All heavy atoms as an XYZ file, in Angstrom:
648
protein
N     -92.901     -6.835    -60.777
C     -92.765     -7.777    -59.628
C     -92.007     -9.004    -60.058
O     -92.161     -9.473    -61.125
C     -94.244     -8.199    -59.234
C     -94.399     -8.974    -58.089
S     -96.201     -9.326    -57.797
C     -96.162     -9.495    -56.041
N     -91.144     -9.497    -59.179
C     -90.297    -10.613    -59.535
C     -90.932    -11.837    -59.069
O     -91.803    -11.888    -58.179
C     -88.941    -10.308    -58.897
O     -89.095    -10.370    -57.469
N     -90.371    -12.937    -59.629
C     -90.854    -14.254    -59.349
C     -90.127    -14.769    -58.075
O     -88.888    -14.539    -57.878
C     -90.599    -15.331    -60.480
C     -91.380    -14.901    -61.652
C     -90.855    -16.703    -60.006
C     -91.163    -15.778    -62.908
N     -90.785    -15.395    -57.122
C     -90.206    -15.951    -55.946
C     -89.165    -16.936    -56.344
O     -89.284    -17.755    -57.357
C     -91.263    -16.619    -55.097
C     -90.792    -17.077    -53.707
O     -90.409    -16.201    -52.931
O     -90.708    -18.271    -53.571
N     -88.119    -17.136    -55.560
C     -86.989    -18.069    -55.857
C     -87.529    -19.561    -56.027
O     -87.007    -20.321    -56.800
C     -85.925    -18.004    -54.849
C     -85.197    -16.746    -54.792
C     -84.200    -16.574    -53.782
N     -83.303    -17.703    -53.747
C     -82.428    -18.050    -52.724
N     -82.486    -17.280    -51.723
N     -81.694    -19.014    -52.786
N     -88.509    -19.889    -55.193
C     -88.950    -21.313    -55.192
C     -89.856    -21.577    -56.434
O     -90.069    -22.820    -56.711
C     -89.782    -21.539    -53.895
O     -90.987    -20.727    -53.978
N     -90.233    -20.633    -57.175
C     -91.045    -20.855    -58.373
C     -90.319    -20.786    -59.645
O     -90.985    -20.843    -60.773
C     -92.248    -19.718    -58.366
C     -93.155    -19.842    -57.132
C     -94.128    -18.683    -57.262
C     -93.883    -21.203    -57.061
N     -89.022    -20.633    -59.647
C     -88.281    -20.600    -60.802
C     -88.295    -21.970    -61.590
O     -88.622    -23.017    -60.976
C     -86.805    -20.158    -60.553
C     -86.776    -18.705    -60.113
C     -85.264    -18.337    -59.957
C     -85.232    -16.835    -59.578
N     -83.870    -16.381    -59.440
N     -87.832    -21.969    -62.868
C     -87.776    -23.142    -63.623
C     -86.829    -24.186    -63.016
O     -85.910    -23.877    -62.242
C     -87.364    -22.874    -65.077
O     -86.076    -22.269    -65.042
C     -88.363    -21.901    -65.656
N     -86.987    -25.337    -63.420
C     -86.207    -26.566    -62.826
C     -84.656    -26.348    -63.051
O     -83.845    -26.797    -62.269
C     -86.713    -27.833    -63.349
N     -84.355    -25.920    -64.235
C     -82.920    -25.738    -64.581
C     -82.179    -24.808    -63.646
O     -81.020    -25.002    -63.345
N     -82.822    -23.792    -63.152
C     -82.228    -22.845    -62.283
C     -82.185    -23.215    -60.867
O     -81.584    -22.603    -60.032
C     -82.836    -21.416    -62.460
O     -84.188    -21.517    -62.001
N     -82.924    -24.276    -60.544
C     -82.926    -24.803    -59.158
C     -81.844    -25.724    -58.844
O     -81.777    -26.190    -57.703
C     -84.339    -25.426    -58.924
C     -85.542    -24.478    -58.834
C     -86.713    -25.335    -58.551
C     -85.346    -23.451    -57.726
N     -81.107    -26.089    -59.846
C     -79.934    -27.036    -59.445
C     -78.849    -26.224    -58.708
O     -78.444    -25.194    -59.223
C     -79.319    -27.692    -60.777
O     -78.903    -26.545    -61.632
C     -80.279    -28.476    -61.534
N     -78.584    -26.733    -57.608
C     -77.514    -26.059    -56.756
C     -76.841    -27.107    -55.901
O     -77.228    -28.303    -55.955
C     -78.181    -25.101    -55.863
C     -79.141    -25.694    -54.852
C     -79.879    -24.608    -54.082
N     -81.124    -24.366    -54.768
C     -82.219    -23.788    -54.183
N     -82.216    -23.616    -52.927
N     -83.255    -23.498    -54.856
N     -75.909    -26.637    -55.194
C     -75.095    -27.530    -54.316
C     -75.923    -28.039    -53.175
O     -76.588    -27.311    -52.474
C     -73.794    -26.806    -53.846
C     -73.041    -27.570    -52.897
N     -72.215    -28.644    -53.356
C     -72.832    -27.466    -51.594
C     -71.701    -29.087    -52.292
N     -72.014    -28.460    -51.169
N     -75.875    -29.419    -53.048
C     -76.568    -29.985    -51.848
C     -75.542    -30.640    -50.953
O     -74.688    -31.350    -51.388
C     -77.501    -31.136    -52.368
C     -78.670    -30.538    -53.224
C     -79.532    -31.596    -53.710
N     -78.858    -32.561    -54.635
C     -78.911    -33.860    -54.464
N     -79.468    -34.431    -53.465
N     -78.168    -34.561    -55.243
N     -75.729    -30.459    -49.619
C     -74.878    -31.071    -48.638
C     -75.264    -32.447    -48.401
O     -74.386    -33.291    -48.112
C     -74.848    -30.252    -47.393
C     -74.135    -28.916    -47.513
O     -73.184    -28.813    -48.319
N     -74.573    -28.029    -46.815
N     -76.531    -32.773    -48.473
C     -77.072    -34.109    -48.100
C     -77.243    -34.881    -49.419
O     -77.951    -34.456    -50.318
C     -78.421    -34.002    -47.481
C     -78.947    -35.412    -47.092
C     -78.176    -33.195    -46.164
N     -76.590    -36.037    -49.496
C     -76.783    -36.843    -50.749
C     -77.757    -37.962    -50.499
O     -77.969    -38.381    -49.320
C     -75.399    -37.489    -51.073
C     -74.222    -36.600    -51.364
C     -72.943    -37.353    -51.549
C     -74.536    -35.718    -52.457
N     -78.365    -38.502    -51.466
C     -79.314    -39.635    -51.393
C     -78.386    -40.837    -51.128
O     -77.172    -40.850    -51.345
C     -80.162    -39.826    -52.686
O     -79.194    -40.109    -53.751
C     -80.963    -38.588    -52.986
N     -78.984    -41.920    -50.749
C     -78.295    -43.137    -50.454
C     -77.577    -43.697    -51.704
O     -76.433    -44.125    -51.731
C     -79.241    -44.220    -49.833
C     -78.388    -45.531    -49.560
C     -79.357    -46.531    -48.870
N     -79.404    -46.116    -47.486
C     -80.557    -46.208    -46.813
N     -81.641    -46.714    -47.351
N     -80.630    -45.846    -45.496
N     -78.313    -43.583    -52.828
C     -77.661    -43.993    -54.089
C     -76.564    -43.211    -54.478
O     -75.513    -43.783    -54.958
C     -78.717    -43.959    -55.223
N     -76.547    -41.856    -54.285
C     -75.458    -41.068    -54.522
C     -74.300    -41.387    -53.661
O     -73.070    -41.402    -54.057
C     -75.827    -39.535    -54.438
C     -76.780    -39.048    -55.503
C     -77.298    -37.699    -55.219
O     -77.410    -37.301    -53.978
O     -77.716    -37.067    -56.227
N     -74.598    -41.668    -52.427
C     -73.500    -41.974    -51.445
C     -72.769    -43.311    -51.762
O     -71.616    -43.495    -51.763
C     -74.063    -42.081    -49.992
C     -74.406    -40.740    -49.419
C     -75.060    -40.822    -48.077
N     -74.184    -41.346    -47.086
C     -74.535    -41.739    -45.889
N     -75.781    -41.692    -45.549
N     -73.681    -42.210    -45.034
N     -73.641    -44.328    -52.196
C     -73.115    -45.634    -52.556
C     -72.273    -45.492    -53.849
O     -71.131    -46.054    -53.900
C     -74.252    -46.585    -52.835
C     -75.058    -47.047    -51.681
C     -76.219    -47.949    -52.109
C     -74.120    -47.878    -50.725
N     -72.682    -44.699    -54.788
C     -71.878    -44.485    -55.999
C     -70.596    -43.895    -55.617
O     -69.482    -44.285    -56.129
C     -72.687    -43.656    -56.971
C     -72.017    -43.418    -58.321
N     -71.724    -44.368    -59.169
C     -71.434    -42.214    -58.797
C     -70.998    -43.859    -60.188
N     -70.789    -42.646    -59.941
N     -70.633    -42.846    -54.785
C     -69.302    -42.086    -54.436
C     -68.345    -42.995    -53.675
O     -67.202    -43.041    -53.850
C     -69.624    -40.893    -53.628
C     -68.412    -40.009    -53.340
C     -68.640    -38.676    -52.999
N     -69.185    -37.976    -54.100
C     -69.554    -36.768    -54.116
N     -69.454    -36.092    -52.989
N     -70.056    -36.112    -55.140
N     -69.018    -43.813    -52.725
C     -68.130    -44.770    -51.917
C     -67.546    -45.801    -52.787
O     -66.408    -46.271    -52.611
C     -69.004    -45.366    -50.825
C     -69.349    -44.485    -49.664
C     -70.367    -45.071    -48.749
C     -68.107    -44.052    -48.871
N     -68.326    -46.398    -53.834
C     -67.788    -47.336    -54.731
C     -66.738    -46.831    -55.560
O     -65.757    -47.458    -55.798
C     -69.015    -47.799    -55.597
N     -66.816    -45.513    -55.945
C     -65.721    -44.867    -56.761
C     -64.392    -44.762    -55.967
O     -63.385    -44.885    -56.457
C     -66.146    -43.511    -57.222
C     -67.172    -43.610    -58.330
O     -67.429    -44.701    -58.945
O     -67.801    -42.536    -58.581
N     -64.556    -44.507    -54.594
C     -63.512    -44.400    -53.716
C     -62.940    -45.740    -53.176
O     -62.109    -45.796    -52.375
C     -63.808    -43.506    -52.591
C     -64.048    -42.077    -53.047
C     -64.595    -41.224    -51.816
O     -64.633    -41.702    -50.731
O     -64.975    -40.023    -52.092
N     -63.679    -46.831    -53.630
C     -63.363    -48.181    -53.206
C     -63.500    -48.299    -51.673
O     -62.718    -49.041    -50.985
C     -61.987    -48.650    -53.614
C     -61.896    -48.665    -55.147
C     -60.554    -49.057    -55.623
O     -59.613    -49.273    -54.795
O     -60.339    -49.108    -56.911
N     -64.434    -47.718    -51.085
C     -64.770    -47.807    -49.650
C     -65.961    -48.642    -49.387
O     -66.412    -48.782    -48.224
C     -64.842    -46.375    -49.029
C     -63.677    -45.575    -49.085
C     -63.888    -44.117    -48.660
N     -64.585    -44.040    -47.397
C     -65.003    -42.898    -46.850
N     -65.073    -41.820    -47.643
N     -65.569    -42.886    -45.649
N     -66.667    -49.159    -50.440
C     -67.848    -49.891    -50.266
C     -67.941    -50.870    -51.445
O     -67.587    -50.562    -52.585
C     -69.069    -49.019    -50.234
C     -70.322    -49.760    -50.024
C     -70.864    -50.130    -48.851
C     -71.246    -50.173    -51.071
N     -72.108    -50.782    -49.125
C     -72.411    -50.785    -50.455
C     -71.289    -50.021    -52.466
C     -73.382    -51.316    -51.181
C     -72.305    -50.576    -53.201
C     -73.407    -51.204    -52.528
N     -68.420    -52.106    -51.145
C     -68.659    -53.040    -52.276
C     -70.049    -53.600    -52.203
O     -70.785    -53.351    -51.116
C     -67.645    -54.132    -52.362
C     -67.484    -54.935    -50.994
O     -68.490    -55.016    -50.350
N     -66.327    -55.418    -50.783
N     -70.540    -54.445    -53.075
C     -71.855    -54.939    -53.195
C     -72.235    -55.912    -52.033
O     -73.332    -56.053    -51.678
C     -72.156    -55.572    -54.492
C     -72.200    -54.587    -55.629
O     -72.457    -53.374    -55.326
O     -71.979    -55.039    -56.843
N     -71.259    -56.531    -51.429
C     -71.524    -57.464    -50.393
C     -71.762    -56.827    -49.011
O     -72.351    -57.443    -48.129
C     -70.219    -58.442    -50.237
C     -70.077    -59.409    -51.363
C     -69.423    -58.833    -52.562
O     -68.742    -57.821    -52.482
N     -69.806    -59.306    -53.777
N     -71.426    -55.556    -48.905
C     -71.663    -54.855    -47.593
C     -73.074    -54.370    -47.603
O     -73.760    -54.228    -48.537
C     -70.672    -53.684    -47.478
C     -69.249    -54.184    -47.304
C     -68.297    -52.961    -47.207
O     -68.751    -51.918    -46.856
O     -67.063    -53.107    -47.565
N     -73.530    -54.017    -46.240
C     -74.897    -53.616    -46.091
C     -74.974    -52.114    -46.591
O     -74.028    -51.364    -46.473
C     -75.269    -53.653    -44.569
O     -76.406    -52.983    -44.367
N     -76.232    -51.787    -46.892
C     -76.468    -50.360    -47.402
C     -76.767    -49.481    -46.224
O     -77.015    -48.263    -46.264
C     -77.570    -50.249    -48.419
C     -77.013    -50.898    -49.769
C     -78.819    -50.794    -47.987
N     -76.895    -50.095    -45.020
C     -77.229    -49.348    -43.773
C     -75.922    -49.019    -43.022
O     -74.962    -49.886    -43.053
C     -78.165    -50.196    -42.924
C     -79.464    -50.495    -43.640
C     -79.759    -51.794    -44.089
C     -80.382    -49.549    -43.906
C     -80.884    -52.060    -44.736
C     -81.590    -49.721    -44.594
C     -81.786    -51.110    -44.868
N     -75.864    -47.984    -42.321
C     -74.705    -47.640    -41.568
C     -73.550    -47.284    -42.442
O     -72.409    -47.595    -42.096
N     -73.709    -46.553    -43.521
C     -72.650    -46.068    -44.370
C     -71.840    -45.071    -43.727
O     -72.341    -44.316    -42.959
C     -73.365    -45.672    -45.738
C     -74.116    -46.574    -46.547
C     -74.736    -45.808    -47.723
C     -73.132    -47.654    -47.068
N     -70.551    -44.965    -44.076
C     -69.734    -43.918    -43.562
C     -70.144    -42.637    -44.215
O     -70.725    -42.548    -45.263
C     -68.286    -44.345    -43.978
C     -68.503    -45.252    -45.157
C     -69.793    -45.958    -44.828
N     -69.803    -41.542    -43.543
C     -70.074    -40.244    -43.992
C     -69.414    -39.914    -45.271
O     -68.153    -40.418    -45.484
C     -69.786    -39.123    -42.969
C     -70.645    -39.195    -41.812
C     -70.407    -38.139    -40.817
C     -71.331    -38.217    -39.649
N     -71.053    -37.121    -38.665
N     -69.952    -39.138    -46.143
C     -69.373    -38.789    -47.386
C     -69.379    -37.275    -47.541
O     -70.504    -36.669    -47.411
C     -70.007    -39.363    -48.564
C     -69.439    -38.964    -49.917
C     -69.981    -40.923    -48.424
N     -68.326    -36.624    -47.678
C     -68.253    -35.182    -47.866
C     -68.640    -34.849    -49.335
O     -68.323    -35.483    -50.236
C     -66.965    -34.561    -47.526
O     -65.935    -35.139    -48.377
C     -66.563    -34.771    -46.151
N     -69.425    -33.804    -49.462
C     -69.904    -33.331    -50.736
C     -69.383    -31.846    -50.861
O     -70.110    -30.909    -50.613
C     -71.414    -33.370    -50.892
C     -71.788    -33.096    -52.278
O     -71.078    -33.292    -53.248
N     -73.045    -32.767    -52.373
N     -68.145    -31.686    -51.353
C     -67.650    -30.310    -51.532
C     -67.886    -29.849    -52.899
O     -67.632    -30.611    -53.886
C     -66.058    -30.412    -51.286
C     -65.704    -30.838    -50.005
C     -65.884    -29.943    -48.891
N     -65.396    -30.458    -47.674
C     -65.880    -30.209    -46.462
N     -66.917    -29.388    -46.366
N     -65.432    -30.754    -45.358
N     -68.270    -28.611    -53.024
C     -68.450    -28.045    -54.312
C     -67.385    -26.940    -54.518
O     -67.481    -25.872    -53.941
C     -69.900    -27.378    -54.393
C     -70.165    -26.867    -55.754
O     -69.533    -27.187    -56.730
N     -71.248    -26.109    -55.821
N     -66.360    -27.296    -55.374
C     -65.280    -26.337    -55.504
C     -65.585    -25.590    -56.805
O     -65.788    -26.174    -57.857
C     -63.954    -27.096    -55.728
C     -63.610    -27.948    -54.524
C     -62.345    -28.779    -54.878
C     -63.359    -27.168    -53.357
N     -65.485    -24.256    -56.650
C     -65.715    -23.364    -57.774
C     -64.335    -22.631    -58.018
O     -63.872    -22.067    -57.059
C     -66.806    -22.372    -57.484
C     -68.142    -22.976    -57.402
C     -69.159    -21.937    -57.321
N     -70.474    -22.538    -57.203
C     -71.595    -21.916    -57.180
N     -71.579    -20.582    -57.198
N     -72.761    -22.500    -56.998
N     -63.997    -22.626    -59.217
C     -62.845    -21.923    -59.648
C     -63.228    -20.445    -59.885
O     -64.128    -20.322    -60.698
C     -62.222    -22.511    -60.767
C     -60.940    -21.759    -61.210
C     -61.742    -24.048    -60.521
N     -62.660    -19.582    -59.189
C     -63.096    -18.175    -59.340
C     -62.651    -17.647    -60.688
O     -61.565    -17.915    -61.175
N     -63.615    -16.826    -61.296
C     -63.149    -16.161    -62.533
C     -62.648    -14.838    -62.263
O     -63.120    -14.136    -61.385
C     -64.461    -16.084    -63.406
C     -65.039    -17.404    -63.799
C     -66.237    -17.138    -64.698
C     -66.905    -18.427    -65.204
N     -68.049    -18.164    -66.000
N     -61.600    -14.473    -63.058
C     -61.067    -13.193    -62.861
C     -61.905    -12.193    -63.689
O     -62.408    -12.467    -64.717
C     -59.609    -13.147    -63.487
C     -58.669    -13.917    -62.703
C     -57.281    -13.782    -63.325
C     -56.271    -14.589    -62.568
N     -54.933    -14.446    -63.255
N     -62.081    -11.007    -63.105
C     -62.957    -10.033    -63.730
C     -62.092     -9.377    -64.856
O     -60.846     -9.495    -64.831
C     -63.402     -8.942    -62.607
O     -62.297     -8.249    -62.154
N     -62.706     -8.717    -65.713
C     -61.985     -8.144    -66.901
C     -61.049     -7.074    -66.432
O     -60.028     -6.918    -66.942
C     -63.000     -7.501    -67.830
C     -63.749     -8.577    -68.682
C     -64.723     -7.963    -69.612
C     -65.536     -9.064    -70.343
N     -66.458     -8.494    -71.247
N     -61.425     -6.369    -65.342
C     -60.550     -5.335    -64.852
C     -59.210     -5.929    -64.249
O     -58.219     -5.382    -64.478
C     -61.204     -4.539    -63.729
C     -62.425     -3.781    -64.165
C     -63.059     -3.084    -62.974
C     -64.388     -2.355    -63.499
N     -65.011     -1.698    -62.409
N     -59.267     -7.099    -63.628
C     -58.145     -7.681    -63.008
C     -57.267     -8.261    -64.097
O     -55.984     -8.172    -64.085
C     -58.459     -8.760    -62.068
C     -59.024     -8.216    -60.816
C     -59.409     -9.392    -59.851
O     -59.447    -10.533    -60.185
N     -59.810     -9.031    -58.653
N     -57.862     -8.823    -65.276
C     -57.093     -9.417    -66.308
C     -56.359     -8.315    -67.096
O     -55.227     -8.503    -67.526
C     -58.009    -10.197    -67.235
C     -58.523    -11.380    -66.677
C     -59.567    -12.156    -67.564
O     -59.881    -11.571    -68.637
O     -60.010    -13.171    -67.220
N     -57.041     -7.126    -67.350
C     -56.411     -6.090    -68.190
C     -55.407     -5.308    -67.363
O     -54.388     -4.789    -67.891
C     -57.522     -5.186    -68.650
C     -58.451     -5.864    -69.608
C     -59.605     -5.038    -70.040
O     -59.676     -3.936    -69.554
O     -60.468     -5.539    -70.865
N     -55.557     -5.156    -66.072
C     -54.721     -4.388    -65.205
C     -53.424     -5.099    -65.054
O     -53.368     -6.226    -64.684
C     -55.350     -4.041    -63.887
N     -52.285     -4.447    -65.218
C     -50.980     -5.147    -64.990
C     -50.788     -5.303    -63.430
O     -51.263     -4.546    -62.643
C     -49.927     -4.167    -65.641
C     -50.670     -2.917    -65.541
C     -52.108     -3.094    -65.720
N     -50.016     -6.314    -63.150
C     -49.683     -6.537    -61.714
C     -48.667     -5.418    -61.282
O     -48.179     -4.689    -62.071
C     -49.037     -7.913    -61.500
O     -47.825     -7.993    -62.253
C     -49.945     -9.010    -61.925
N     -48.557     -5.281    -59.922
C     -47.680     -4.210    -59.434
C     -46.267     -4.337    -59.915
O     -45.610     -3.325    -60.217
C     -47.779     -4.180    -57.943
O     -47.362     -5.490    -57.463
C     -49.154     -3.804    -57.442
N     -45.697     -5.519    -59.984
C     -44.327     -5.762    -60.435
C     -44.234     -5.345    -61.984
O     -43.222     -4.755    -62.374
C     -43.866     -7.110    -60.183
O     -44.711     -8.079    -60.890
C     -43.800     -7.482    -58.712
N     -45.203     -5.746    -62.785
C     -45.118     -5.435    -64.111
C     -45.267     -3.911    -64.357
O     -44.637     -3.437    -65.213
C     -46.310     -6.088    -64.897
C     -46.149     -7.570    -65.022
C     -47.335     -8.293    -65.660
O     -48.377     -7.601    -65.863
O     -47.356     -9.410    -65.863
N     -46.089     -3.218    -63.579
C     -46.241     -1.829    -63.671
C     -44.973     -1.137    -63.283
O     -44.535     -0.087    -63.906
C     -47.378     -1.325    -62.767
N     -44.253     -1.615    -62.218
C     -42.992     -0.996    -61.810
C     -41.935     -1.196    -62.825
O     -41.177     -0.346    -63.072
C     -42.627     -1.608    -60.430
N     -41.870     -2.345    -63.443
C     -40.864     -2.622    -64.517
C     -41.153     -1.789    -65.677
O     -40.212     -1.246    -66.345
C     -40.932     -4.091    -64.851
C     -40.405     -4.991    -63.821
C     -40.595     -6.482    -64.191
O     -41.158     -6.770    -65.239
O     -40.171     -7.365    -63.442
N     -42.437     -1.568    -66.068
C     -42.754     -0.716    -67.231
C     -42.361      0.725    -66.957
O     -41.893      1.339    -67.874
N     -42.560      1.211    -65.794
C     -42.193      2.614    -65.428
C     -40.670      2.733    -65.411
O     -40.129      3.738    -65.892
C     -42.793      2.935    -64.044
C     -44.241      3.139    -64.083
C     -44.884      3.410    -62.653
O     -44.063      3.346    -61.671
N     -46.176      3.614    -62.535
N     -39.987      1.791    -64.905
C     -38.504      1.748    -64.935
C     -37.988      1.761    -66.285
O     -37.049      2.564    -66.671
C     -37.996      0.557    -64.152
N     -38.509      0.992    -67.223
C     -38.136      0.969    -68.609
C     -38.382      2.299    -69.358
O     -37.671      2.714    -70.227
C     -38.668     -0.199    -69.379
O     -40.014     -0.023    -69.480
N     -39.495      2.944    -68.998
C     -39.852      4.216    -69.576
C     -38.826      5.310    -69.143
O     -38.470      6.150    -69.926
C     -41.240      4.660    -69.148
C     -42.363      3.841    -69.797
C     -43.756      4.161    -69.360
O     -43.904      5.215    -68.521
O     -44.691      3.538    -69.683
N     -38.362      5.335    -67.936
C     -37.401      6.253    -67.409
C     -36.104      6.060    -68.093
O     -35.401      7.089    -68.418
C     -37.221      6.115    -65.882
C     -38.528      6.620    -65.131
C     -38.284      6.503    -63.680
C     -39.526      6.947    -62.875
N     -39.337      6.697    -61.406
N     -35.705      4.846    -68.346
C     -34.427      4.545    -68.979
C     -34.443      5.038    -70.523
O     -33.471      5.540    -70.897
C     -34.114      3.043    -68.961
C     -33.791      2.474    -67.711
C     -33.486      0.965    -67.643
C     -33.130      0.463    -66.308
N     -32.913     -1.007    -66.342
N     -35.564      4.899    -71.126
C     -35.647      5.400    -72.503
C     -35.553      6.913    -72.657
O     -35.121      7.356    -73.622
C     -37.010      4.876    -73.116
C     -37.032      3.331    -73.311
C     -38.326      2.896    -73.703
O     -39.289      3.732    -74.039
O     -38.574      1.606    -73.815
N     -36.054      7.602    -71.689
C     -35.943      9.086    -71.699
C     -34.582      9.473    -71.465
O     -33.802     10.011    -71.898
C     -36.898      9.745    -70.684
C     -38.346      9.407    -70.961
C     -39.107     10.109    -69.926
C     -40.642      9.856    -70.279
N     -41.464     10.412    -69.243
């Protein structure tokens, strides 16, 4: 029997969140220079929270030659014969 997703350890529960806390929004706005300490913390502008993941290539794709490389390899083999 497997463990329910909500009961997993804290380390595995970290995931992408679309909604940021006010402190996180203030920090991000301050980094972008869209907010300073003299402004109110109410009525803040919206902040996008994009989680960009760089896709990993599978081992099959890394080892397999591309179509142009394969065609060039076949052409060179024919020339050698």
